[in-house]
C-alpha positions in Angstrom: 77.8 75.9 60.7 79.3 78.9 59.2 82.6 80.5 60.4 80.8 83.6 61.9 78.6 81.5 64.2 81.6 79.4 65.2 83.6 82.5 66.0 80.7 83.9 68.0 80.2 80.7 70.1 84.0 80.6 70.7 84.1 84.2 72.0 81.0 83.6 74.2 82.6 80.5 75.7 85.8 82.4 76.4 83.9 85.2 78.1 81.9 82.8 80.2 85.1 80.9 81.3 86.8 84.2 82.1 83.9 85.4 84.2 83.9 82.1 86.1 87.6 82.4 86.8 87.3 86.0 88.0 84.4 85.0 90.3 86.5 82.3 91.9 89.4 84.6 92.5 87.1 87.2 94.1 85.8 84.5 96.6 89.3 83.5 97.4 90.5 87.0 98.1 87.6 87.8 100.4 88.3 85.1 103.0 88.9 86.3 106.5 92.3 84.5 106.7 93.7 86.5 103.9 92.1 89.9 104.6 92.2 89.9 108.4 89.6 91.3 110.7 87.7 94.3 109.2 87.2 97.2 111.6 83.6 98.3 111.4 84.1 101.4 113.6 87.6 102.7 113.9 88.3 104.6 117.1 88.9 108.3 116.7 87.5 108.3 113.2 84.5 110.4 114.1 86.7 113.0 115.9 88.8 113.2 112.7 86.0 114.7 110.5 86.4 118.3 109.5 83.6 120.8 110.0 83.1 124.5 109.2 85.4 125.6 112.0 88.1 122.9 112.1 90.4 121.0 109.8 90.6 117.5 111.2 92.3 114.2 110.2 92.5 110.8 111.7 94.9 107.9 111.2 95.9 104.5 112.4 99.3 102.7 112.6 100.6 99.4 113.8 104.0 98.6 115.4 105.5 96.1 117.9 106.2 99.1 120.1 103.2 101.0 121.6 104.8 104.5 121.5 106.0 103.9 118.0 102.4 102.9 116.9 101.1 106.1 118.4 103.9 108.2 116.9 103.4 106.7 113.4 99.6 107.3 113.6 100.2 111.0 114.6 102.6 111.5 111.7 100.2 110.0 109.2 97.4 112.2 110.6 99.6 115.3 110.3 100.4 114.5 106.7 96.7 114.1 106.0 95.9 117.3 107.7 98.5 119.3 105.8 97.2 117.8 102.5 93.6 118.7 103.5 94.6 122.3 104.3 96.6 122.7 101.2 93.8 121.3 99.0 91.2 123.6 100.7 93.3 126.7 100.5 94.2 126.0 96.8 90.4 125.9 96.1 90.0 129.1 97.9 92.9 130.8 96.1 91.6 129.6 92.7 88.2 131.0 93.4 89.6 134.2 94.8 91.8 134.8 91.8 88.9 134.0 89.4 86.6 136.4 91.1 89.0 139.4 91.1 90.9 141.3 88.4 94.7 141.0 88.6 97.4 142.2 86.3 99.3 138.9 86.5 96.9 136.5 88.0 99.1 133.4 87.6 102.0 135.1 89.4 99.7 136.2 92.3 98.2 132.7 92.4 101.6 130.9 92.6 102.9 133.2 95.3 99.7 133.0 97.3 99.7 129.2 97.1 103.3 129.1 98.3 102.4 131.3 101.2 99.4 129.2 102.2 101.5 126.0 101.9 104.0 127.6 104.4 101.1 128.5 106.7 99.8 124.9 106.6 103.2 123.5 107.4 103.7 126.0 110.3 100.2 125.5 111.6 100.9 121.9 112.3 102.7 123.1 115.5 99.3 124.3 116.7 97.4 121.0 116.3 95.3 119.7 119.1 95.0 115.9 119.6 91.2 115.4 119.8 91.4 111.6 120.3 94.1 109.0 121.0 93.5 105.3 121.6 95.5 102.1 121.3 94.8 98.4 121.1 96.7 95.1 121.2 96.4 92.7 118.3 96.3 88.9 118.5 99.9 88.8 117.3 101.1 91.0 120.2 101.5 94.1 118.0 100.0 97.5 119.0 97.7 99.6 116.9 97.5 103.3 117.6 94.6 105.5 116.6 94.7 109.3 116.6 92.5 112.3 115.5 93.9 115.8 115.3 92.5 119.2 114.6 93.5 122.8 113.9 91.1 125.7 113.8 90.3 127.6 110.6 91.1 130.8 112.6 94.7 129.6 113.1 94.9 129.2 109.3 93.3 132.6 108.5 95.6 134.3 111.1 98.6 132.6 109.7 97.7 133.9 106.2 97.1 137.4 107.5 100.5 137.4 109.3 102.3 136.2 106.2 100.6 138.7 104.0 101.6 141.6 106.3 105.2 140.8 105.6 104.7 140.6 101.8 103.9 144.1 100.4 103.4 142.9 96.9 100.7 140.3 97.8 99.2 142.6 100.4 98.3 145.1 97.6 96.1 142.5 95.9 94.7 141.0 99.0 91.1 141.7 100.0 90.8 140.1 103.4 87.0 140.3 103.6 86.5 138.7 100.2 89.2 136.0 100.8 87.6 135.1 104.2 84.1 134.9 102.6 85.4 132.4 100.0 87.4 130.5 102.7 84.2 130.2 104.9 82.2 128.9 101.9 84.9 126.3 101.2 84.9 125.3 104.9 81.1 124.9 104.7 81.4 122.7 101.6 84.1 120.6 103.4 81.8 120.2 106.4 78.9 119.0 104.2 81.2 116.5 102.4 82.2 115.2 105.9 78.5 114.7 106.8 77.9 117.8 108.9 
């Protein structure tokens, strides 16, 4: 047998052994005792899906104290909601800047993104809790579930109010065009969420 064939057989044997080892480790990881019970349908999850009129988020948290589990879930949902709003308004701002002519587009975009971030942070005070549930686990700990929402109108009104106090941005702001792009992005978000 020549050296090339021997090398080929050796590599094949190593690959086969490695695949057997990885299969074994996958089986071990997927046992119920290590993963825990998988939740097929999480409470509040459906009420945490955004549509074309509302930004929504849901979350779950566990604690030995019921009120702390609910509070942690609410905090996690708020963080997700702010991230979602920021991501969406960044897409809107990018498209808005690309579709219009600006002297210094990057400066406008940066200032506008900062403004929309402020609006997202402030809008969190206007959230509505759409769903809140709790359960007790076998180990005595509590699990809190929550879904929250904020209307796209609250976001648009917040942007309009911020712009009215910023004369430089107001000059380059076409409310109708921005709102049109904003609505298109909300529709895209709704479709991604299954609406």
